[in-house]
C-alpha positions as CSV (number, residue, x, y, z in Angstrom):
1,M,-24.4,10.6,-12.0
2,H,-22.7,9.0,-9.0
3,W,-24.8,6.6,-6.9
4,P,-24.3,7.0,-3.1
5,I,-23.8,3.2,-2.7
6,W,-21.6,1.3,-5.1
7,R,-19.7,-2.0,-5.2
8,V,-16.0,-2.9,-5.4
9,K,-14.3,-6.2,-5.8
10,V,-11.2,-6.9,-3.8
11,A,-8.3,-7.9,-6.1
12,E,-5.3,-8.2,-3.8
13,R,-4.3,-9.8,-0.5
14,S,-3.2,-6.5,1.2
15,M,-6.2,-6.5,3.6
16,E,-6.2,-10.2,4.6
17,P,-7.6,-11.6,6.9
18,A,-10.4,-9.0,7.0
19,L,-10.8,-9.0,3.2
20,R,-9.8,-11.6,0.7
21,P,-9.4,-11.5,-3.1
22,G,-12.8,-12.1,-4.7
23,D,-14.8,-10.5,-1.8
24,W,-17.3,-7.8,-2.9
25,L,-17.8,-4.6,-0.9
26,L,-20.6,-2.2,-0.6
27,V,-19.1,1.3,-0.4
28,R,-20.8,4.5,0.7
29,R,-19.5,7.6,-1.1
30,T,-18.4,9.9,1.7
31,R,-15.3,11.6,2.9
32,R,-16.5,11.5,6.5
33,I,-14.5,8.7,8.0
34,R,-13.0,7.7,11.3
35,P,-9.8,6.0,12.3
36,G,-10.1,2.2,12.0
37,Q,-12.7,2.2,9.2
38,I,-11.9,0.5,5.8
39,V,-12.0,3.0,3.0
40,V,-11.7,3.1,-0.8
41,A,-9.4,5.8,-2.1
42,R,-7.6,6.7,-5.3
43,H,-3.8,6.0,-5.4
44,P,-2.0,9.3,-5.1
45,G,0.4,8.5,-7.9
46,R,-2.1,6.7,-10.2
47,A,-5.5,8.3,-10.0
48,E,-7.2,5.6,-12.1
49,L,-6.2,2.9,-9.5
50,L,-8.6,2.4,-6.5
51,I,-7.1,1.0,-3.3
52,V,-8.9,-0.5,-0.3
53,K,-7.1,0.3,3.0
54,R,-7.7,1.0,6.7
55,A,-7.8,4.6,7.7
56,A,-5.2,4.6,10.5
57,R,-5.2,8.2,11.6
58,R,-5.6,11.8,10.4
59,V,-2.4,13.5,9.2
60,G,-2.6,17.2,8.4
61,G,-5.3,17.6,5.7
62,G,-5.4,13.9,4.8
63,W,-5.4,10.3,6.1
64,W,-2.7,7.8,6.8
65,L,-3.9,4.6,5.1
66,E,-2.5,1.2,6.1
67,S,-2.8,-2.4,4.9
68,D,-3.8,-5.1,7.3
69,N,-1.3,-7.5,5.6
70,P,1.9,-5.5,4.8
71,G,3.7,-8.8,4.2
72,A,1.8,-9.2,1.0
73,G,3.8,-6.5,-0.7
74,A,1.0,-4.0,-0.1
75,V,1.3,-0.4,-1.2
76,D,0.0,2.0,1.4
77,S,0.9,5.2,3.1
78,R,4.2,3.7,4.2
79,S,5.3,4.0,0.5
80,F,3.4,7.1,-0.7
81,G,2.6,9.1,2.4
82,A,-0.7,10.5,3.6
83,V,-3.6,10.6,1.2
84,T,-5.4,13.9,0.8
85,G,-9.1,14.0,1.6
86,D,-10.2,14.6,-2.0
87,L,-8.7,11.2,-2.9
88,I,-11.0,9.3,-0.5
89,E,-13.9,7.9,-2.4
90,G,-15.9,6.3,0.4
91,R,-16.0,3.9,3.3
92,V,-16.8,0.2,3.3
93,L,-20.2,-0.6,4.7
94,V,-20.3,-4.4,4.3
95,R,-18.4,-7.3,2.7
96,Y,-20.3,-9.9,0.7
97,W,-19.8,-12.6,-1.9
98,R,-21.3,-12.1,-5.2
99,P,-23.7,-14.9,-6.0
100,R,-22.4,-17.3,-8.7
101,S,-25.9,-18.0,-10.2
102,L,-29.5,-18.4,-9.4
103,S,-31.0,-21.8,-8.9
104,R,-34.2,-23.0,-10.6
105,T,-36.2,-22.2,-7.5
106,G,-35.0,-18.6,-7.5
107,G,-32.6,-19.0,-4.6
108,V,-29.0,-17.8,-4.7
109,S,-26.3,-20.4,-4.8
110,R,-23.6,-20.6,-2.1
111,P,-20.2,-19.2,-2.9
112,A,-17.5,-21.5,-4.1
113,A,-15.7,-23.4,-1.4
114,R,-12.6,-21.2,-1.9
115,E,-14.6,-18.1,-1.3
116,R,-16.3,-19.2,1.9
117,P,-14.8,-18.5,5.3
118,R,-12.4,-21.2,6.4
119,L,-12.6,-23.1,9.6
120,A,-9.6,-22.9,11.8
121,T,-7.7,-26.1,12.4
122,G,-5.0,-27.0,14.8
123,P,-4.3,-27.9,18.4
124,F,-6.9,-25.7,20.1
125,R,-10.0,-26.2,22.2
126,V,-12.8,-23.6,22.2
127,C,-16.1,-24.0,23.8
128,G,-16.7,-27.7,23.0
129,L,-14.7,-27.8,19.8
130,S,-11.4,-29.6,19.7
131,G,-9.1,-29.5,16.7
132,G,-11.7,-27.8,14.6
133,R,-14.1,-30.8,14.7
134,R,-17.2,-31.4,16.8
135,S,-16.9,-34.3,19.2
136,R,-19.8,-36.7,19.7
137,A,-19.5,-36.8,23.5
138,A,-20.1,-33.6,25.3
139,P,-16.6,-32.3,26.1
140,A,-15.7,-30.4,29.2
141,P,-16.1,-26.6,28.6
142,H,-13.1,-24.6,27.9
143,P,-12.1,-22.4,31.0
144,A,-12.6,-19.2,28.9
145,C,-16.2,-20.1,28.1
């Protein structure tokens, strides 16, 4: 029996920055997808291998799947061509981090620091933030705010 919702763990960097290694995804089994959605599909040359890619566009009877981070040595439709519809396993509904453990109070612990979203740092100013740190004095608002 195949459940309509299942989970997948991201193992590679091919979809950064949207998805990072260690992220967990809830996937809905369906072949009804639209361009721009992130999907889970079987690799055309290795059916036992699941891949997580962005559905870029329809091509003939299949889909052109692309990585968000091709510089990571990603394998996508640029190397194996369009993926037929029967190889599409489903589309990603949500990304989450799997809880490490439960605390004594029954609450879920926070993900490890390396799995949490990172704050941007650098010479920028966005709506009262400067250099990624909050200032004590109320700064002048950024023109874009």
